[in-house]
C-alpha positions as CSV (number, residue, x, y, z in Angstrom):
1,M,95.9,69.3,76.6
2,A,95.7,71.5,79.7
3,D,92.2,72.6,81.2
4,S,90.9,75.9,81.1
5,L,89.8,76.6,84.8
6,Q,86.7,79.2,85.4
7,R,86.3,81.6,88.4
8,G,85.5,79.1,91.5
9,Q,86.6,76.2,90.0
10,R,88.4,73.2,91.7
11,F,91.4,71.3,90.1
12,G,93.0,68.0,91.6
13,L,96.6,68.1,91.5
14,P,98.5,64.6,91.1
15,G,99.7,63.0,94.1
16,G,103.4,63.6,94.9
17,G,106.3,65.5,93.1
18,S,106.4,69.2,92.4
19,L,104.2,71.5,91.5
20,L,105.1,75.0,89.1
21,L,103.1,77.9,89.3
22,E,104.0,80.2,86.3
23,I,102.3,83.7,86.3
24,G,101.2,85.3,83.2
25,L,100.8,89.3,82.8
26,H,99.4,90.9,79.5
27,G,99.0,94.3,79.4
28,S,101.3,97.6,79.7
29,I,101.2,97.7,83.6
30,A,102.5,94.4,83.6
31,Q,105.7,95.7,85.0
32,Y,104.1,97.4,87.9
33,V,102.4,94.1,89.1
34,R,104.0,91.7,92.0
35,A,103.1,88.3,92.8
36,A,103.5,86.3,96.4
37,L,102.6,83.0,97.7
38,F,101.4,83.2,101.3
39,V,101.8,79.9,102.9
40,I,99.4,78.8,105.5
41,D,99.4,76.2,108.4
42,R,97.3,74.0,108.9
43,G,94.3,75.2,111.1
44,R,95.8,78.7,111.2
45,M,93.7,80.0,108.2
46,G,92.2,83.5,109.1
47,S,93.3,83.4,112.8
48,A,97.2,83.9,112.5
49,P,99.3,85.2,109.6
50,P,101.2,83.2,107.4
51,S,104.2,81.2,108.5
52,A,106.0,82.1,105.1
53,I,105.8,84.3,102.5
54,V,107.6,83.9,99.3
55,S,108.1,86.5,96.9
56,H,110.6,88.4,94.4
57,R,112.0,89.8,98.2
58,D,112.4,86.3,99.5
59,L,112.8,83.6,97.2
60,R,112.5,80.6,99.4
61,A,110.6,79.0,102.6
62,L,110.4,75.5,103.8
63,D,114.3,74.6,103.4
64,G,113.8,75.1,100.0
65,A,110.4,73.5,99.6
66,I,108.8,76.7,98.0
67,S,110.9,78.5,96.1
68,Y,110.4,81.4,93.4
69,D,112.5,82.5,90.2
70,S,112.1,85.5,87.7
71,V,111.9,83.1,84.7
72,G,109.3,84.8,82.2
73,Q,107.0,87.0,84.6
74,G,107.7,84.9,87.6
75,R,106.9,81.5,88.7
76,F,106.6,79.7,92.3
77,R,108.0,75.9,92.3
78,V,106.5,73.6,95.2
79,D,107.8,70.0,96.3
80,L,104.3,68.9,97.6
81,E,106.1,65.6,98.7
82,R,109.0,67.8,101.3
83,I,105.8,69.9,102.7
84,G,103.9,67.0,103.9
85,D,100.2,68.0,105.8
86,R,101.6,70.5,108.2
87,I,100.8,73.2,105.6
88,E,97.2,73.6,104.6
89,R,97.3,76.1,101.9
90,M,99.2,78.4,99.6
91,V,97.6,81.6,98.5
92,L,98.5,83.0,95.3
93,A,98.2,87.0,95.3
94,L,99.2,89.7,92.6
95,W,99.0,93.4,93.4
96,V,100.0,96.4,91.9
97,T,102.9,98.3,93.3
98,E,101.9,101.0,96.0
99,A,104.3,103.8,94.0
100,A,102.1,102.7,90.7
101,R,98.7,102.6,92.5
102,R,99.0,105.9,93.6
103,T,99.1,106.9,90.3
104,A,95.8,104.6,90.1
105,T,97.1,101.9,88.3
106,H,95.2,99.3,88.7
107,L,94.6,95.7,87.7
108,A,92.1,96.1,85.4
109,Q,94.2,97.9,83.0
110,L,95.9,94.3,82.5
111,D,94.2,92.4,79.3
112,E,95.0,89.1,81.6
113,M,96.4,87.6,84.3
114,S,96.6,84.3,84.6
115,V,98.3,81.1,86.3
116,A,99.7,77.9,84.6
117,L,100.0,74.7,86.8
118,V,102.7,72.7,85.7
119,G,103.0,69.1,87.3
120,P,106.5,66.5,87.3
121,G,108.0,66.2,83.9
122,N,106.7,69.9,82.9
123,A,102.9,68.0,82.1
124,R,100.9,71.0,81.7
125,L,97.7,70.5,83.9
126,A,95.9,73.4,84.0
127,I,95.4,77.4,83.6
128,Y,93.2,79.7,85.0
129,A,93.0,83.0,83.3
130,L,91.6,86.4,84.3
131,P,90.7,88.9,82.1
132,G,91.3,92.3,83.6
133,S,87.8,93.6,82.2
134,E,86.3,91.1,85.5
135,L,87.6,93.8,87.7
136,G,86.5,97.0,88.8
137,R,88.9,98.8,90.8
138,E,91.0,96.3,92.0
139,S,94.7,96.7,92.5
140,A,95.2,93.5,94.5
141,V,93.8,90.0,93.7
142,V,94.0,86.5,95.4
143,L,94.4,84.7,91.7
144,G,94.0,81.2,93.4
145,E,95.3,79.3,96.2
146,V,96.5,75.5,96.3
147,Y,94.9,73.9,99.4
148,L,95.1,70.2,101.2
149,K,91.8,68.2,101.5
150,S,91.4,64.3,102.7
151,G,95.1,64.4,102.0
152,K,95.1,65.3,98.6
153,W,96.4,68.7,96.9
154,R,93.9,70.9,95.1
155,F,93.7,74.3,93.3
156,R,90.8,76.3,93.8
157,A,90.8,79.3,90.9
158,D,90.0,82.6,92.7
159,G,89.7,86.3,91.9
160,S,89.0,88.0,94.6
161,G,90.0,91.6,94.6
162,F,90.7,94.5,96.8
163,L,90.0,97.6,96.4
164,G,92.5,99.4,99.0
165,G,95.4,97.0,97.2
166,L,98.3,95.5,99.3
167,P,97.6,96.9,102.6
168,S,93.9,95.7,102.1
169,M,94.8,92.6,101.2
170,A,97.3,92.3,104.0
171,S,95.1,93.3,106.5
172,R,92.8,90.2,105.4
173,L,95.7,87.7,105.7
174,K,96.7,89.4,108.9
175,L,100.0,90.4,108.2
176,P,101.9,92.9,110.6
177,N,102.5,96.6,109.2
178,D,105.9,96.1,108.7
179,V,105.4,93.4,106.0
180,V,103.7,95.3,103.7
181,P,106.6,97.6,102.6
182,H,109.0,95.0,102.5
183,L,106.7,93.0,100.1
184,D,106.3,96.0,98.0
185,G,109.9,96.9,98.3
186,A,111.6,97.7,95.0
187,Q,113.3,94.8,93.5
188,G,112.1,94.8,89.6
189,P,110.6,97.7,87.9
190,T,108.8,101.1,89.4
191,P,106.5,103.1,87.7
192,A,109.1,105.2,85.1
193,P,110.0,108.5,85.8
194,P,108.6,111.3,83.4
195,P,110.8,112.2,80.7
196,S,112.8,115.4,80.3
197,G,111.3,118.2,79.6
198,P,109.7,121.2,81.5
199,A,109.7,120.8,85.1
200,P,106.4,121.3,86.9
201,T,106.3,124.9,88.7
202,G,102.9,124.9,90.6
203,A,104.2,125.6,94.3
204,P,104.2,129.0,95.5
205,D,108.2,129.0,95.7
206,G,108.2,128.0,92.3
207,S,109.6,124.4,92.6
208,A,107.0,121.4,91.6
209,W,104.3,120.3,93.7
210,G,105.4,116.9,92.9
211,S,105.8,114.0,90.0
212,G,102.9,112.8,87.7
213,H,102.7,109.8,85.8
214,V,99.2,108.4,84.9
215,T,98.5,105.4,82.9
216,L,95.1,105.7,81.3
217,P,92.5,103.2,80.9
218,R,92.3,101.2,78.0
219,D,88.9,101.9,77.3
220,W,85.4,103.6,79.0
221,P,83.8,102.4,82.1
222,G,82.5,98.6,81.6
223,G,83.9,98.7,78.2
224,V,81.0,100.7,76.7
225,K,81.2,103.9,74.8
226,P,78.4,106.4,76.1
227,H,75.5,106.4,73.7
228,K,74.0,109.5,75.0
229,I,76.0,112.5,75.5
230,P,76.6,114.1,77.5
231,A,74.5,112.2,80.3
232,A,76.7,109.8,80.6
233,L,79.9,111.9,81.0
234,L,78.1,113.8,84.2
235,P,79.3,111.2,86.9
236,A,82.9,111.2,86.4
237,V,82.7,115.1,86.8
238,G,82.9,116.6,90.1
239,R,82.8,120.1,92.2
240,V,85.7,121.0,93.5
241,E,86.1,123.2,97.0
242,V,89.0,124.5,98.3
243,Q,90.1,126.2,101.5
244,T,93.2,128.3,101.3
245,K,96.0,128.3,103.5
246,E,94.4,131.9,104.4
247,G,91.3,130.0,105.0
248,Q,89.3,131.2,102.3
249,R,87.2,129.1,100.2
250,H,86.5,128.9,96.7
251,G,85.5,126.0,93.8
252,G,85.8,124.9,90.5
253,T,85.7,121.5,88.7
254,A,87.6,118.6,88.0
255,F,86.9,114.8,86.2
256,A,88.2,111.5,86.7
257,I,90.7,110.1,84.3
258,T,91.6,106.5,86.2
259,P,89.5,104.2,87.8
260,G,91.9,104.9,90.7
261,G,90.4,108.4,91.4
262,V,92.8,110.6,89.3
263,M,91.6,113.8,88.1
264,L,92.2,116.4,86.2
265,T,91.6,120.3,86.7
266,C,93.4,123.2,86.4
267,H,96.5,124.3,88.0
268,H,94.6,127.9,89.5
269,V,92.0,126.1,91.1
270,V,94.3,124.2,93.6
271,E,97.2,126.1,93.7
272,D,96.8,127.3,97.1
273,A,94.8,124.7,98.5
274,A,95.5,123.9,102.3
275,A,92.6,121.3,102.2
276,M,90.5,120.2,99.2
277,S,87.5,118.1,98.5
278,V,85.6,116.4,95.6
279,T,82.0,116.2,95.4
280,F,80.3,113.8,92.4
281,R,77.1,114.7,90.7
282,G,73.9,112.9,93.0
283,T,76.0,112.6,96.0
284,H,76.5,114.2,99.2
285,S,79.8,113.3,100.2
286,A,82.7,115.4,100.1
287,R,85.7,113.2,99.2
288,R,89.1,114.5,100.5
289,A,91.7,114.8,97.5
290,E,95.2,115.8,97.0
291,V,97.7,117.5,94.4
292,L,99.6,114.9,92.7
293,V,101.2,117.2,90.0
294,S,100.4,120.8,88.9
295,D,102.0,123.2,86.4
296,A,101.6,127.1,86.4
297,H,102.7,127.5,82.9
298,A,99.9,125.0,81.3
299,D,97.6,125.8,83.9
300,L,96.8,122.2,84.4
301,A,97.2,119.8,87.4
302,L,96.4,116.3,88.6
303,I,94.7,115.4,91.8
304,R,93.3,112.1,93.2
305,L,90.8,110.9,95.6
306,A,92.9,110.3,99.0
307,D,90.6,107.1,99.9
308,P,91.3,104.0,98.5
309,W,88.0,103.7,97.0
310,G,88.6,105.0,93.4
311,V,85.5,105.7,90.8
312,E,83.4,103.8,89.0
313,H,83.2,106.5,86.2
314,W,85.9,108.2,84.3
315,L,86.1,109.9,80.7
316,R,88.6,109.1,78.1
317,L,91.1,111.6,76.8
318,K,91.5,112.2,72.9
319,V,95.3,111.9,73.2
320,S,96.0,110.7,69.7
321,H,98.0,112.2,67.0
322,T,95.1,113.7,65.3
323,P,94.2,117.0,67.4
324,P,91.3,119.0,67.2
325,D,90.3,121.8,64.5
326,L,88.6,125.0,64.1
327,G,84.7,123.8,63.7
328,D,84.7,120.6,65.9
329,E,81.7,120.7,67.6
330,V,82.3,120.5,71.4
331,G,80.6,120.4,74.6
332,L,81.5,121.6,78.3
333,V,80.7,120.7,81.7
334,G,80.9,122.2,84.9
335,Y,80.2,123.9,88.1
336,P,80.1,127.8,87.0
337,L,79.5,130.4,89.8
338,G,79.4,127.8,93.0
339,T,76.7,128.4,95.3
340,A,75.5,131.5,93.4
341,M,74.3,128.9,90.8
342,G,73.8,126.2,93.3
343,S,75.4,122.5,93.4
344,E,73.8,121.1,89.7
345,I,76.3,120.9,86.9
346,T,75.9,122.8,83.6
347,F,76.0,121.9,80.1
348,S,77.0,124.4,77.1
349,R,78.0,123.8,73.8
350,G,79.7,125.4,70.8
351,V,82.6,125.0,68.5
352,I,86.1,125.4,68.1
353,N,86.9,128.8,66.7
354,S,90.8,129.2,67.0
355,V,93.8,127.1,67.7
356,R,96.0,129.2,69.8
357,T,99.6,128.7,70.5
358,P,101.0,131.2,73.5
359,D,104.3,130.7,74.6
360,G,104.2,127.3,72.9
361,L,100.9,126.3,74.5
362,R,98.4,124.7,72.7
363,I,94.9,126.4,73.7
364,L,91.7,125.9,72.0
365,Q,89.5,129.0,71.5
366,I,85.5,128.2,72.1
367,D,82.4,130.1,72.0
368,A,80.5,127.7,74.6
369,G,79.4,129.8,77.5
370,A,81.2,129.3,81.0
371,A,81.9,131.1,84.2
372,P,84.3,131.2,86.9
373,G,83.9,127.6,88.9
374,S,83.6,126.2,85.5
375,S,87.3,125.9,85.4
376,G,88.8,122.9,85.1
377,G,85.8,121.1,83.5
378,P,86.6,119.0,80.7
379,L,85.7,120.2,77.0
380,F,84.7,117.2,74.9
381,M,83.9,116.5,71.5
382,R,80.0,116.1,71.0
383,D,80.1,113.0,68.9
384,T,82.3,110.8,70.9
385,G,82.6,112.1,74.3
386,E,86.4,111.9,74.6
387,V,88.0,114.7,76.1
388,I,90.5,117.3,74.4
389,G,90.7,120.2,76.6
390,V,90.5,121.4,80.0
391,L,88.5,124.7,80.6
392,S,91.0,127.6,82.0
393,S,90.0,131.1,81.1
394,G,87.9,133.1,79.4
395,L,87.2,136.7,78.3
396,Q,84.4,139.1,78.8
397,P,82.2,139.6,75.7
398,T,82.9,142.9,73.5
399,G,81.2,143.3,70.7
400,G,79.4,140.5,70.9
401,M,82.4,138.2,70.6
402,H,82.5,135.1,73.3
403,A,85.5,133.6,74.1
404,N,86.7,130.9,76.4
405,F,89.7,129.1,76.4
406,A,90.8,125.3,77.0
407,V,94.5,123.9,77.1
408,D,94.7,120.9,75.1
409,V,95.3,117.3,76.8
410,H,98.2,116.8,74.6
411,E,100.0,119.0,77.2
412,M,100.1,116.4,79.4
413,R,102.7,114.3,77.1
414,R,104.7,117.4,76.8
415,L,104.9,118.0,80.9
416,G,105.8,114.0,80.8
417,W,102.4,113.1,82.8
418,L,101.5,110.6,80.1
419,P,103.6,107.8,78.5
420,H,104.6,109.2,74.8
């Protein structure tokens, strides 16, 4: 029976013969994950780039002593006898493609990633399985390394992650800049294009700002459902500051929906942005953001924090087949009135008074209080904290009637921003 390795554990390999490293990926984002084996010459670790890289782009190295094929989810075959003692180690790494990372796909969204060590005669020697839950916002990881010590080959289970994805890992391995796009280049699956449907029309000329397709996390941060609402939700909600092309400034609200820093807000908050930043509660540092995709009709936009660090807190969207209904108790948080109200977040609560469908758009009418600046804020179920809508607009009270409106998050599916 194969040994089950833990992070940091070392395993002695049998002498001579072949070694097969079989990659295992389990989870909805497996198709966006790539693997490579970085070959390091003796005495060159950390001082020079790898002498060879074997991956889906370059299938062989050292006259075929190391090779890759796409059987299963990828496997590397190494002839340890032919390698001799010139090679000191081989670093096995996984990463999310840059195209997918841009839409905030992270390795934490995998259920598990693993490598099985298979010896001569297809003998299964050991397996190292790394659950995605052990990672945070990393989008690249060194899964393990095969190394030579005292004339014997060994394997070390690793698990070191890189927040900046393949570029950060490449920098650590001293890879030349042009190697990154080559390694990450298209062969095999790339992020699926949005399904056919209404085209986003957010740009000033009526064209789309861009294309958006986001993979949502499977669970709350840390896998722990919030027990104190709204307090547990607040760290994921940010104050948006926009400078327009005309030099004017205005604000709004946005909230993180993935660990990679993709945030949901309103189209009208970001439509004329020449520059934009997001500041989270309890911090004083504004983080630059950019628009991924925006739709004027739905008044929804996906923005992304422009740095590679992602977020530690995000909100879950309620995108099940059971939509919210009349009388559901809801909460709303945001940054109303900008500087006039200060930089503190505001919470209000109410119920869903009506569900309207103007021009086919599903709108939730609520009596929770809001004001300009709250636009883009999350409307959530008060019992679970799950987000059901994005605050978009409101009416001035007349005759005692208070009405604000939120776009149902199910509209994201219609726009093709979420998988069906």
